[in-house]
C-alpha angles and dihedrals in degrees: 000000000000133000117238111232091214107044095021092225123137110238138172114268089248087074092063128077120233121262127180090200096068124072094234091047094241135103117253094235121065119244092257095052092044091051092050091049092049092049091048092049091049092052091052096043104031098115093044091050094047093049090049091051091048091050091049091051091050094046094046101035095127095049092046092049091049090050093050092047091053092043092052091050091060108109093214091054091047091051093048092047091050091050092049092048092047093050091047090051091050092050093047101034095115094049091048091051092048092051092046092048090050092051091049092048091052091048091051092048091050091050092051092048095048115105114239 
């Protein structure tokens, strides 16, 4: 059991994130308090953070592109990506077929209705 420095409640150590900086190896705030603080900070600083990220992307475009090209060449990444895409397709197969059938139906109707 450990006491959260924010909410002052005693909680099991599973409710605290790890931290190498503290002697006990755990953060002083519980996961719930830390999450609430992070969300609050994000709401207050969203625009500032987004503009900073946009500026970083613009200033480092070449380096980022090189990184992504190399990352996508990695065979392990390609395999993982293929597995993820295949499992997504299996889960969404029916929806994909329905959308495709609807598109084809609309195309057929438009062809029939077109004047020659």
